[in-house]
NUTOR-650175 format. One record per residue (C-alpha): x, y, z negated; residue in one letter. Coordinates in steps of 0.5 Angstrom, whole numbers, padded with zeros to 4 digits, always signed. Layout:
<pts>
XYZA ...
</pts>
This chain:
<pts>
-0207+0118+0125M -0214+0115+0127S -0221+0119+0128A -0223+0122+0121K -0225+0116+0117P -0232+0116+0114P -0233+0120+0107V -0237+0115+0102T -0242+0120+0098S -0246+0119+0092A -0252+0119+0096A -0250+0113+0100Q -0246+0109+0095L -0249+0106+0089H -0248+0111+0083P -0244+0106+0079R -0239+0105+0085N -0232+0107+0083R -0231+0109+0090H -0235+0116+0091Q -0232+0121+0095G -0225+0122+0099R -0220+0117+0097Y -0215+0120+0092D -0208+0118+0096F -0204+0121+0091A -0207+0116+0085A -0207+0110+0090L -0200+0111+0092I -0198+0112+0085A -0202+0105+0084A -0199+0101+0090S -0193+0105+0093P -0193+0101+0099G -0199+0105+0101L -0195+0111+0102A -0192+0107+0109N -0199+0108+0112Y -0201+0115+0109V -0201+0122+0114G -0204+0127+0116K -0210+0126+0121N -0213+0130+0127A -0217+0135+0122F -0211+0136+0117G -0213+0131+0112D -0209+0125+0108E -0211+0118+0111S -0209+0112+0114V -0210+0109+0121N -0216+0105+0121F -0215+0102+0127A -0208+0099+0124N -0210+0092+0120P -0204+0093+0116A -0206+0100+0114A -0213+0097+0112V -0210+0092+0108K -0205+0096+0104A -0211+0101+0103L -0215+0095+0100N -0209+0093+0096R -0208+0100+0093A -0216+0101+0091L -0216+0094+0088L -0210+0095+0083K -0212+0103+0082L -0220+0101+0080F -0220+0094+0078Y -0213+0092+0076N -0211+0087+0081I -0204+0085+0082N -0201+0083+0088D -0207+0082+0093W -0206+0080+0100D -0209+0076+0105I -0206+0072+0111P -0205+0076+0118A -0212+0075+0122G -0216+0074+0116Y -0222+0078+0114L -0220+0084+0110C -0226+0087+0107P -0228+0094+0106P -0228+0095+0098I -0233+0100+0097P -0238+0096+0100G -0237+0090+0097R -0237+0093+0090A -0244+0096+0092D -0246+0089+0093Y -0244+0087+0086I -0248+0093+0083H -0254+0091+0087A -0253+0084+0084L -0253+0087+0077A -0259+0091+0078D -0262+0085+0080L -0261+0082+0074L -0263+0087+0070A -0270+0087+0072L -0275+0086+0067G -0269+0085+0062H -0270+0090+0056K -0263+0091+0054T -0261+0092+0061G -0255+0089+0065I -0253+0082+0062P -0245+0082+0062H -0240+0078+0060G -0238+0070+0061A -0245+0068+0060G -0247+0070+0067I -0245+0065+0072R -0245+0067+0079A -0244+0062+0086L -0240+0066+0092D -0242+0062+0098V -0236+0063+0102G -0230+0067+0098V -0226+0067+0103G -0218+0068+0103A -0219+0075+0099N -0224+0073+0093A -0226+0080+0093V -0233+0079+0090Y -0231+0075+0084P -0225+0080+0083L -0230+0086+0083I -0235+0082+0079G -0231+0080+0074H -0228+0087+0073A -0234+0090+0073E -0238+0086+0069Y -0234+0080+0066G -0239+0075+0070W -0236+0068+0071D -0236+0066+0078F -0235+0060+0082V -0233+0061+0089G -0234+0056+0095T -0230+0055+0102E -0229+0051+0107V -0222+0053+0109S -0216+0050+0106D -0212+0056+0108E -0217+0061+0105A -0217+0057+0099M -0210+0057+0098Q -0209+0064+0099N -0215+0066+0094A -0212+0061+0089Q -0205+0065+0090A -0208+0071+0088I -0211+0068+0082L -0205+0066+0080A -0202+0073+0080A -0208+0075+0075N -0209+0070+0070P -0214+0074+0066D -0218+0073+0072M -0217+0066+0074A -0219+0064+0067A -0226+0066+0070H -0226+0065+0077I -0226+0057+0080E -0225+0055+0087L -0228+0050+0090R -0227+0046+0097R -0234+0046+0101Q -0232+0039+0105I -0238+0040+0110S -0238+0046+0115S -0245+0044+0116K -0247+0045+0108A -0248+0051+0104I -0250+0049+0097F -0250+0042+0098R -0243+0038+0096H -0240+0043+0091V -0245+0044+0085L -0245+0039+0079D -0251+0035+0077A -0256+0040+0073D -0251+0046+0074E -0254+0052+0073C -0253+0059+0076F -0256+0066+0075D -0254+0069+0081L -0252+0066+0088T -0248+0071+0093L -0246+0071+0100C -0244+0075+0106N -0245+0070+0112P -0242+0070+0119P -0247+0075+0123F -0245+0074+0130H -0248+0068+0134A -0242+0067+0138S -0235+0068+0140Q -0237+0073+0146A -0242+0077+0141E -0236+0078+0136A -0231+0080+0141D -0237+0085+0144A -0238+0088+0137A -0230+0089+0136A -0230+0093+0142R -0235+0098+0140R -0231+0098+0133K -0225+0099+0137W -0228+0105+0141Q -0231+0108+0135N -0225+0109+0132L -0222+0112+0138G -0219+0107+0142K -0219+0104+0149D -0218+0097+0149S -0219+0096+0156G -0219+0089+0159K -0215+0087+0152R -0219+0083+0147S -0218+0088+0141P -0216+0087+0135K -0221+0088+0129L -0218+0093+0124N -0222+0089+0119F -0220+0082+0122G -0223+0076+0121G -0222+0068+0123Q -0228+0065+0128N -0231+0062+0122R -0232+0069+0118E -0235+0072+0124L -0239+0068+0128W -0244+0061+0127C -0248+0058+0132A -0255+0062+0131G -0251+0068+0127G -0253+0070+0120E -0261+0069+0122E -0259+0061+0123A -0254+0061+0117F -0259+0065+0112V -0265+0061+0114C -0261+0054+0112Q -0259+0057+0106M -0267+0059+0104V -0268+0051+0106E -0263+0048+0102E -0264+0053+0096S -0271+0049+0095V -0267+0043+0092A -0264+0048+0086L -0271+0052+0085A -0270+0051+0078G -0263+0052+0077R -0261+0059+0080V -0265+0065+0077Y -0263+0069+0084W -0261+0067+0091F -0258+0073+0095T -0255+0074+0102S -0253+0080+0105L -0257+0081+0112V -0253+0085+0117S -0258+0086+0122K -0265+0088+0121S -0268+0084+0127A -0266+0077+0123S -0271+0079+0118L -0277+0076+0121T -0275+0069+0121A -0272+0070+0114I -0278+0072+0111N -0282+0066+0115R -0277+0062+0112A -0278+0065+0105L -0285+0064+0106K -0285+0057+0109Q -0280+0055+0102A -0286+0058+0098S -0281+0062+0094V -0284+0066+0088T -0282+0073+0089Y -0277+0076+0095S -0274+0083+0095R -0270+0086+0101T -0266+0092+0099T -0263+0097+0104P -0256+0098+0103M -0251+0103+0107A -0244+0105+0107Q -0242+0111+0112G -0245+0109+0119Q -0246+0101+0117K -0253+0099+0115Q -0255+0092+0112S -0259+0090+0107R -0260+0085+0101L -0265+0080+0101V -0266+0076+0094A -0271+0071+0092W -0273+0066+0087T -0277+0061+0085F -0278+0063+0078M -0285+0066+0076D -0284+0072+0071R -0285+0067+0065Q -0280+0062+0067Q -0275+0068+0068Q -0276+0071+0061N -0275+0064+0059D -0269+0063+0062W -0266+0070+0060R -0268+0068+0053Q -0265+0061+0053R -0258+0064+0057R -0257+0071+0056W -0257+0071+0048L -0254+0073+0044P -0255+0081+0045P -0247+0082+0044S -0246+0080+0051V -0251+0085+0054M -0249+0092+0057L -0254+0097+0055A -0257+0101+0061G -0257+0100+0068G 
</pts>
């Protein structure tokens, strides 16, 4: 067994996040029996999985998605990013809070809300959790044919989800919003978890640090990431700083068609350039919200080109009738 896994606590995760406290492995195995092959006692005598084993992490994800969101037959190809589910759920809940700002009836719920997931990946986790939690409709974009095919297979195994999640191929690896939106198409949200490393060498160095933190010694070998990741998922020229700055630049053309643009930002050092890009784009409002799960620190950057009156008009026009609202939030 691996070193003792981090404990998710109410202080770290969003209050609505279903993944508070330690994992209930009995319930998880009941939901997904295959997980039993990877569960045992760690050095502290607690039930756990080996978080340095990609197969164990994938089995845990499959069980979490089945138990908490009733998602069937979730799987990803070998070597693809296997996202930590509690952290992905936190992003979705933070987006719900963002939509609730200034909205008297609380969080808008139901298929009337449309979200665009930039880089849906082979795992399609954000649309799956977002629809399960709030009933939103999603469009997910992706540059990889293999990732698209796998995400489509997940949707085929979950037809209730498939009716509310559309996948679109991004034909250009150099574009973010361009080429994938229909003329005059509108979204209430965009979300993205960008590749945050600037090079393969930087990604490898991060993998070694993670490997060492898990109590493993990779020596001279290039360590396997326990959460996997293809090159395009882990790094791009300029890293997350360049990616999000391009996203801000492209968002100007969609100023009246998107209520809130958002992205995760892993490195605090990236914020200087991103905030400068937001100022140059003349956004009306921007927000940076700290997010943390265990030792992982990140932040959610959001921006809009709409003033308060335009936001109110958007809500009145798109989020009625009240029957699609979820009170509270």
